[in-house]
N, C-alpha and C positions, 0 to 999 in steps of 0.2 A: 461531541463533534470533532472530527479529525481536521487538524490544521492543514492548510493548502500545501505547505512545504513538506509535511509528512506524506500527503497523497502523492506529491511529485516524486519524493524519494522512493516510495513504494513502486510507482510506475517505472522509474528509471531502473530500479533493481530488477523488476520483472522483465523489462526489455533486455537488459544486459544478460540476465540469466538465460533467457530464451536464445539469444544469439550465441553466447558462450557454450552452453550445454548442447546445443544442436551441432556445433562444430566439433566439440570434444566433451563427451560425457564425464570425463574425469576432472574438468575444470574445478579448482578449489573455490570455496566460499570466499576466501580473501581476494582471489582474482576477480570474482564477480563483483565484490564490493568496490574494488579499484576501477573496474570497467564502468560501474554505475556512478562513480564519483562520490561515493559515500564511505564513511568509516565502517569498520567491522561491527561496531556496536549498533549502528543504525540497521545494518543488514540483519544481525541476530535479534534485534528487538522486533523486527517485522517477521522474520522467518527463523525461529529458534533451531530448526534442523534443516539439513540439506533436502530431506524428503518433503518437508513442508514448503520449501521454496519451489521445488519441481512440481508439486501438486498445484500450487498457486499459478505457476506458468501454464499448466494444462487447463486449469479452470478459466483463466483469463482468455486463453485461446478459444475455448468453447463459447464463452460469452461473446467474444468478438465475432465469431463465425455465425452463431445462431442469431445474434442481435441485428445482423445486417439484412435479413430477408425482406422486411417491409420496404427498405430503401431500394433494394434491387428491383422489387416488383413495381415500384413507382417509376423507375427509370427505364425498364425494359419489359418486353413481353415475357410471360411466364416460362416458356421453354428456354429462352435465352438467359433468363434469370437463373433457372435451374442449372444450365450448363456452367454459367459463371460461378455460381455458388459451389457446385460440385468440384470444379477445378480448384477453388480456394480450399475446400475441405481436403482434397487430395494432397495439396501442398502442406497443410497443417498436419495431416496424419503422417506424412513423410518426415516432417520435423519431429513429430512425437517419437518416431522410432529412434531418432538421434538422442532425444532426451531420455528414452527408456533405459539407457545404460546407467543413468544416475538414480534409478529407483530400485527398491527392493521388490520381490515377487508379489507381495500382498497389495502393494500400491497400484499395480496394473489393474487388478480386479476392481478396486475402489474407483479408479478413473473411469473404467468402462461403465460402471453402475451410475456414476454421477453424470456422465456425458450422454448416455444413450437416450434418455428422455428428451432433453433439449434438442438433440440432433434430429430425432424422429419428429418432434413437433415442427422444427424448421422445414424438414422435407415435406411434411403434411401440408404446411402452408403453401409451399411452392407447387406441389401437385394439385392441391385444391384450386389454386388460381388457374392452372392450365385446364383442369376439368371444367371450370366455370366458363372459360373462353372457348372451349371446344377443341383445344390443341392436344390435350393429354387424355389418354384412354380412361374411362370410368373405373376400370378394374385395377388401375395402378395403385400399388400399396407401398407406403413409405418404408416398411420393414424389408420388403423385397428389394426396393431400390437401394437401401443401405447395404444389404447383403451383396448385391451385385457390384456396388461401387467399392466394396472392400478389396476387390481384385485390382482396382486402379492404383491404390497407394502401395500395393505390393509389387507393381510393375517396376522394373528397373528404370530409374530416371537417367537422363543423358541423351545422347544422340539417337539411341534406339528406343526411346521412351514410347511405349505402345499405349499409354494411358489416354492421350487425346483421341486416338482412333477407337479405342475400346469405349470411351465415353460417348462418342458419336453413335456407335452401335446401340448402346443402352438407351440413349435418348430417342433414337429412331424407333426402337421397340415400344416406347411410351406414346409415340404420336398416334393420333387418330388417323386412320387411313380412309378417307371418304372417296 
């Protein structure tokens, strides 16, 4: 059983690493430890290598994003939940590109393999809810949706960010038109 202070340290390290590496992929492990308010020994006990830390940040993000689907569906209609969830996914994927500088080439493949299944499962849950209430087309496929939304996180963020408009077009294509 993991002590509560050890869990808190790990959570603080992941938060500090996500923020620091997103801003600057070359942030040192010692700088991350300082930012998290832990000693280097605590950091290295949890994450023996830089790559293990970055991989844990990615995995933590995937769990956060995919784990929130049921809550969204309880609070809002399926189409609105899908829009909200996809916007969150887009932001996470944009952060991933900032973190990507801190990884070796093989790690990107591992991350894609580990995150694909949970992300497709989350999309399936959202689409199925919309199919059930009649707002989403019966032929909507989660793999197609993921392919389409890939363009959203590649769109340039900032004042000319086209992602919200592109997402509206994608969602409109999913709607049943009665």
